[in-house]
C-alpha positions as CSV (number, residue, x, y, z in Angstrom):
1,M,-71.6,47.4,64.7
2,S,-72.4,50.3,67.0
3,W,-71.5,50.4,70.7
4,T,-74.0,48.2,72.4
5,I,-74.0,47.7,76.2
6,L,-75.3,44.3,77.1
7,N,-75.8,44.9,80.9
8,P,-77.0,48.5,81.3
9,T,-76.4,50.4,84.5
10,A,-77.5,53.7,86.0
11,T,-74.7,53.6,88.6
12,A,-71.3,55.2,88.0
13,P,-68.6,52.6,88.6
14,K,-66.0,53.3,91.3
15,V,-62.8,51.4,92.0
16,N,-62.8,49.3,95.1
17,H,-60.4,47.6,97.6
18,C,-58.9,44.3,96.4
19,F,-60.9,41.3,97.5
20,A,-63.7,43.4,99.0
21,D,-66.4,41.3,100.8
22,E,-69.1,42.6,98.5
23,D,-67.2,41.6,95.4
24,I,-66.6,38.1,96.7
25,S,-70.4,37.9,97.6
26,Y,-71.2,38.9,94.0
27,C,-69.0,36.1,92.6
28,Q,-70.7,33.6,94.8
29,A,-74.1,34.9,93.8
30,L,-73.2,34.7,90.1
31,G,-71.9,31.2,90.5
32,Q,-75.2,30.1,92.2
33,V,-77.5,31.6,89.6
34,I,-75.4,29.8,86.9
35,I,-75.5,26.4,88.6
36,R,-79.2,26.6,89.4
37,D,-80.2,27.0,85.8
38,T,-81.3,23.6,84.4
39,E,-80.1,24.6,80.9
40,V,-76.5,25.0,82.2
41,K,-75.9,21.2,82.4
42,H,-75.7,21.3,78.6
43,Y,-72.8,23.8,78.7
44,P,-69.7,22.3,80.5
45,D,-67.9,25.6,80.4
46,L,-70.6,27.2,82.5
47,V,-70.7,24.3,84.9
48,A,-66.9,24.8,85.4
49,L,-67.3,28.6,85.7
50,G,-70.1,28.2,88.3
51,F,-67.9,25.9,90.4
52,W,-64.9,28.2,90.1
53,L,-67.0,31.2,91.3
54,R,-67.9,29.6,94.7
55,K,-66.9,31.7,97.7
56,A,-64.4,29.1,99.1
57,N,-62.4,29.4,95.9
58,M,-62.5,33.2,95.8
59,L,-61.2,33.2,99.4
60,T,-58.5,30.7,98.4
61,I,-57.3,33.1,95.6
62,K,-57.3,35.9,98.2
63,K,-55.3,33.9,100.6
64,N,-52.8,32.9,97.9
65,N,-52.0,36.5,97.2
66,E,-51.9,37.9,100.8
67,S,-48.6,39.1,102.1
68,K,-47.7,41.0,105.3
69,H,-45.5,43.5,103.5
70,I,-47.3,43.8,100.2
71,L,-50.5,45.8,99.6
72,L,-52.6,45.3,96.4
73,R,-54.4,48.3,94.9
74,P,-56.5,48.6,91.8
75,L,-55.1,49.7,88.5
76,G,-58.3,51.6,87.6
77,V,-60.0,51.0,84.2
78,V,-59.2,47.7,82.5
79,F,-60.3,46.8,79.0
80,H,-60.7,43.1,78.1
81,S,-61.1,41.9,74.5
82,S,-62.5,38.4,74.7
83,P,-61.8,35.4,72.3
84,A,-64.4,33.8,70.1
85,N,-63.3,30.2,70.6
86,V,-64.5,29.7,74.3
87,D,-67.6,31.6,75.0
88,S,-67.3,32.1,78.7
89,L,-63.6,32.7,78.9
90,F,-64.1,36.5,79.3
91,A,-65.6,35.9,82.7
92,Y,-62.4,34.6,84.3
93,S,-60.0,37.5,83.6
94,S,-62.7,40.1,84.2
95,I,-63.7,38.4,87.5
96,I,-60.1,38.4,88.7
97,S,-59.8,42.0,87.7
98,L,-63.1,42.8,89.5
99,L,-61.7,41.2,92.7
100,C,-58.6,43.4,92.3
101,G,-61.0,46.4,92.6
102,N,-60.9,47.5,88.9
103,I,-63.5,48.9,86.6
104,N,-63.8,46.5,83.7
105,I,-65.1,46.9,80.2
106,I,-65.3,43.6,78.3
107,R,-65.7,43.6,74.5
108,L,-67.4,40.3,73.5
109,S,-66.9,38.7,70.1
110,N,-69.7,39.0,67.6
111,R,-69.4,35.2,67.2
112,T,-70.3,34.3,70.8
113,G,-72.7,31.4,71.2
114,G,-75.2,29.9,73.6
115,S,-73.2,29.8,76.8
116,S,-72.2,33.4,76.6
117,E,-75.9,34.4,76.1
118,I,-76.8,32.5,79.2
119,L,-74.0,34.1,81.1
120,I,-75.0,37.6,80.0
121,D,-78.5,36.9,81.2
122,K,-77.2,35.8,84.6
123,I,-75.1,38.9,85.0
124,N,-78.1,41.0,84.1
125,S,-80.2,39.2,86.7
126,L,-77.9,40.4,89.5
127,A,-77.7,44.1,88.3
128,T,-80.3,45.4,90.8
129,Q,-78.9,43.4,93.8
130,Y,-75.3,44.3,92.9
131,P,-75.3,47.7,91.1
132,Q,-71.7,48.5,91.6
133,Q,-70.4,45.1,90.5
134,N,-72.6,45.3,87.4
135,A,-71.3,48.7,86.7
136,R,-67.7,47.5,87.1
137,M,-68.4,44.5,84.7
138,Q,-69.7,46.3,81.6
139,L,-70.2,44.0,78.7
140,V,-70.2,45.5,75.2
141,K,-70.3,44.6,71.5
142,C,-68.7,46.9,69.0
143,D,-66.4,47.2,66.1
144,Y,-62.7,47.6,66.8
145,Q,-62.9,51.1,65.3
146,A,-66.1,52.2,67.1
147,P,-65.6,55.8,68.3
148,E,-66.7,54.9,71.8
149,L,-64.0,52.2,72.0
150,L,-61.3,54.4,70.6
151,A,-62.2,57.1,73.2
152,L,-62.2,54.5,76.0
153,L,-58.7,53.2,75.0
154,K,-57.3,56.7,75.4
155,N,-58.0,56.5,79.1
156,V,-57.5,52.9,80.2
157,D,-55.0,51.7,82.8
158,A,-54.7,48.2,81.3
159,R,-55.6,46.3,78.2
160,I,-56.2,42.5,78.1
161,L,-56.2,40.9,74.7
162,W,-57.3,37.3,74.0
163,G,-57.2,35.7,70.5
164,G,-55.1,34.7,67.6
165,E,-51.9,36.5,66.5
166,Q,-53.6,38.5,63.7
167,S,-56.4,39.7,66.0
168,I,-54.1,40.7,68.7
169,Q,-51.7,42.6,66.4
170,A,-54.6,44.4,64.8
171,Q,-55.9,45.6,68.2
172,R,-52.4,46.6,69.3
173,A,-52.4,49.1,66.4
174,T,-54.7,51.3,68.5
175,P,-52.6,53.1,71.1
176,I,-53.2,53.2,74.8
177,P,-51.7,55.6,77.4
178,A,-48.0,55.1,78.1
179,H,-48.6,54.1,81.7
180,A,-51.2,51.5,80.8
181,R,-50.3,47.8,81.2
182,E,-51.0,45.4,78.4
183,F,-51.3,41.6,78.6
184,T,-51.9,39.3,75.7
185,F,-53.1,35.7,75.7
186,S,-52.4,34.5,72.2
187,H,-52.9,31.2,70.4
188,K,-51.4,28.3,72.4
189,Y,-50.7,24.7,71.7
190,S,-51.2,22.1,74.5
191,L,-50.0,18.6,74.9
192,C,-51.2,15.4,76.7
193,V,-48.5,13.0,77.8
194,L,-49.4,9.4,78.6
195,D,-47.3,6.6,80.0
196,A,-48.1,3.6,77.7
197,Q,-47.3,0.9,80.2
198,T,-49.5,2.3,82.9
199,V,-52.4,2.7,80.4
200,V,-52.1,-1.0,79.4
201,R,-51.9,-2.1,83.1
202,A,-54.8,0.1,84.4
203,D,-57.7,-1.6,86.0
204,K,-61.2,-1.0,84.7
205,N,-62.0,1.9,87.1
206,Q,-58.7,3.6,86.4
207,F,-59.1,3.2,82.7
208,E,-62.7,4.5,82.6
209,K,-61.7,7.5,84.7
210,L,-58.8,8.3,82.3
211,V,-61.1,8.2,79.3
212,Q,-63.7,10.3,81.0
213,N,-61.1,12.9,82.0
214,F,-59.4,12.9,78.7
215,V,-62.6,13.7,76.9
216,K,-63.4,16.4,79.4
217,D,-60.1,18.1,78.9
218,Q,-59.8,17.8,75.1
219,I,-63.4,17.7,73.7
220,T,-65.4,20.0,75.9
221,F,-64.8,22.9,73.6
222,S,-64.2,20.8,70.4
223,Q,-60.5,21.2,71.1
224,Q,-60.8,25.0,70.7
225,A,-59.6,25.9,74.2
226,C,-55.9,26.7,74.5
227,T,-55.6,24.1,77.3
228,S,-57.0,21.3,75.1
229,A,-54.3,19.0,73.9
230,K,-53.8,19.0,70.1
231,A,-51.0,16.4,70.4
232,V,-50.8,13.2,72.4
233,I,-47.4,12.1,73.5
234,W,-47.0,8.4,74.1
235,V,-44.0,7.4,76.3
236,G,-42.7,3.9,76.5
237,E,-41.6,0.9,74.5
238,T,-42.9,0.5,70.9
239,D,-45.0,-2.6,71.7
240,Q,-46.5,-1.0,74.8
241,I,-47.4,2.2,72.9
242,H,-49.1,0.2,70.1
243,Q,-51.1,-1.8,72.7
244,A,-52.1,1.3,74.6
245,K,-53.4,3.0,71.4
246,Q,-55.3,-0.1,70.5
247,I,-57.3,0.1,73.8
248,M,-57.4,3.8,74.4
249,W,-58.7,5.3,71.1
250,P,-61.7,3.0,70.6
251,A,-62.8,3.8,74.2
252,I,-62.3,7.6,73.7
253,T,-64.2,7.5,70.4
254,T,-67.1,5.5,72.0
255,K,-67.3,8.1,74.7
256,V,-67.2,11.1,72.3
257,D,-69.8,9.5,70.0
258,T,-72.1,8.6,72.9
259,L,-72.0,12.2,74.2
260,Q,-72.4,13.5,70.6
261,T,-69.9,16.3,71.3
262,M,-68.6,16.3,67.7
263,S,-70.7,17.3,64.7
264,A,-70.4,15.9,61.2
265,S,-69.1,19.3,60.1
266,E,-66.4,19.3,62.8
267,H,-65.4,15.8,61.8
268,Y,-65.1,16.9,58.2
269,T,-63.0,19.9,59.2
270,A,-60.7,17.7,61.2
271,L,-60.2,15.3,58.3
272,T,-59.4,18.0,55.8
273,N,-57.2,19.8,58.4
274,A,-55.2,16.5,58.8
275,Q,-54.7,16.3,55.0
276,L,-53.6,20.0,54.9
277,L,-51.1,19.3,57.8
278,A,-49.7,16.3,56.0
279,I,-49.1,18.3,52.9
280,N,-47.3,21.1,54.7
281,D,-45.4,19.1,57.3
282,T,-43.0,16.3,56.3
283,S,-42.8,15.1,59.9
284,L,-46.4,13.9,59.6
285,T,-47.2,10.5,58.1
286,A,-50.1,8.1,58.5
287,I,-53.7,9.5,59.0
288,N,-56.0,7.3,61.0
289,Q,-59.8,7.7,61.5
290,T,-61.5,6.4,64.6
291,G,-65.2,7.2,64.5
292,S,-65.5,11.0,64.8
293,L,-61.8,11.5,65.7
294,V,-58.9,11.8,63.4
295,R,-55.3,11.0,64.3
296,I,-52.1,11.7,62.4
297,Q,-48.7,10.2,63.3
298,A,-45.7,12.6,63.8
299,S,-42.0,12.1,64.2
300,K,-41.6,15.5,66.0
301,L,-43.5,18.6,67.1
302,T,-43.2,21.5,64.7
303,A,-44.4,25.1,64.3
304,T,-46.4,24.1,61.3
305,Q,-48.6,22.0,63.5
306,L,-49.4,25.2,65.6
307,Q,-50.2,27.1,62.4
308,Y,-52.5,24.7,60.8
309,H,-54.1,22.6,63.6
310,E,-57.7,23.7,64.1
311,G,-58.9,21.1,66.6
312,N,-62.3,19.6,66.1
313,G,-61.2,16.1,67.1
314,L,-57.8,16.0,65.4
315,F,-54.9,14.6,67.4
316,I,-51.3,14.5,66.4
317,E,-49.5,11.5,67.9
318,L,-45.9,11.3,68.9
319,D,-44.2,8.2,70.2
320,L,-41.2,8.7,72.5
321,A,-39.0,6.3,74.4
322,N,-38.3,8.8,77.2
323,L,-40.0,11.9,78.6
324,N,-36.8,13.8,78.3
325,D,-37.0,13.4,74.5
326,L,-39.9,15.9,74.5
327,T,-37.9,18.7,76.1
328,P,-35.9,19.9,73.0
329,M,-39.1,20.2,71.0
330,L,-40.8,22.5,73.5
331,M,-41.4,26.1,72.4
332,P,-42.8,29.3,74.1
333,Y,-46.2,28.6,72.6
334,H,-46.6,25.2,74.3
335,Q,-48.9,26.0,77.2
336,T,-50.5,23.2,79.2
337,V,-49.1,19.7,79.6
338,S,-51.6,17.3,81.1
339,H,-50.1,13.9,82.1
340,W,-51.3,10.5,83.3
341,G,-49.6,7.4,84.5
342,F,-46.2,8.8,85.6
343,E,-44.9,8.8,89.2
344,Q,-45.1,12.4,90.5
345,S,-41.4,12.4,91.2
346,K,-40.6,11.5,87.6
347,I,-42.8,14.4,86.3
348,S,-41.3,16.8,88.8
349,Q,-37.8,15.8,87.9
350,W,-38.5,16.2,84.2
351,H,-40.1,19.6,84.6
352,Q,-37.0,20.8,86.5
353,S,-35.1,20.6,83.2
354,V,-37.8,22.4,81.1
355,L,-36.7,26.0,80.6
356,V,-38.8,26.8,77.5
357,G,-42.5,26.3,77.1
358,V,-45.0,24.6,79.5
359,D,-46.8,27.3,81.5
360,R,-49.0,24.7,83.2
361,L,-48.4,21.1,84.3
362,V,-51.6,19.3,85.4
363,N,-53.1,15.9,85.8
364,V,-55.5,14.7,83.0
365,G,-58.9,16.0,83.9
366,Q,-57.6,19.3,85.3
367,G,-56.7,20.9,82.0
368,I,-59.7,23.1,81.5
369,N,-59.8,24.3,85.1
370,F,-58.9,28.0,85.4
371,D,-56.3,29.3,87.8
372,E,-55.3,32.8,88.7
373,I,-51.8,31.9,87.5
374,W,-52.3,31.7,83.7
375,D,-49.8,31.6,80.8
376,G,-47.0,32.2,83.2
377,L,-48.6,35.3,84.8
378,N,-50.0,35.8,88.3
379,L,-53.2,37.6,87.2
380,V,-53.9,39.1,90.6
381,H,-50.6,40.8,90.7
382,S,-50.8,41.7,87.0
383,F,-54.2,43.4,87.4
384,S,-53.1,45.2,90.6
385,R,-50.6,47.8,91.7
386,T,-48.2,46.1,94.1
387,I,-47.2,48.4,97.0
388,R,-44.4,47.4,99.3
389,C,-45.2,48.4,102.9
390,E,-42.3,48.0,105.3
391,S,-43.1,48.3,109.0
């Protein structure tokens, strides 16, 4: 594929001050045109993005990164290679980088779907009103070996790579300048931890909210988002866990089937994926089907589950007597742990002992919400030069 610019500009891009007023205004305008589109309601990722882009949130990010003795300055030219699994994910890192004053070139996957096309259209709709911001948010499609891309990479100040291990390693083979920073956001495996006793004792409103938030976190992107849990950890006594499963999974399945978020093809993929996992991982035992969802029981978490688990409504289940039993199983690729039913003090005490894995700890329902601290990195500081200024 030749070098194709998706949002053309006649304006030469220039670096800007971090959190410039006009950049914040652009973010708010982009969020508004996204939310006002009636088609967007069919794309939960765009709804989330539009909400995230509101001015109040941009100002909060600015405030979170202000310091009396620290000045933030742009890096310069930042190249972003977006993933194919979540169409709109490229917007988050590139917007943070835009707010840091950088010039951004974003390579989109050839497999982008409906929500990315809508987002590209909205970015183009603001090109005349915000020519500089449009020029500093250049969207392109091209091959990895396109001459234009290779020339660009010789002069970048940072490279941001999203994707699986093979994709990232292949892109790393192309050198960038010695001074350039590089950040990778590779394949991650997230978990949902539920207290069985609290699930069983939940009243109707609490239970319905839990089911709604669980589906929002895990099924919005057919479990393809790195934050979507691929394993559900039940904590409690054996009888409580059994009872919690008996009431939880039918409710989740009904919700998923009502929303029609999972296709027959995805269900088939989940089922064959479960069988492949069972063949390759001796820690996995019984396979259960509940409507369009597939569950497989495990005795522990393993690296094989990371390698073969492809989402699409497949959940690995692990039953534990105590939350601390999870700690030795955690690895650097475990990203988000969403939790429900535990006292906050218990969650905080547990996390104090976790030294490996878990880059995010959130309540169920907050899993897919983006934050400027991601995969253990402060993106604002990562995409900026940090200047100490002593008075």
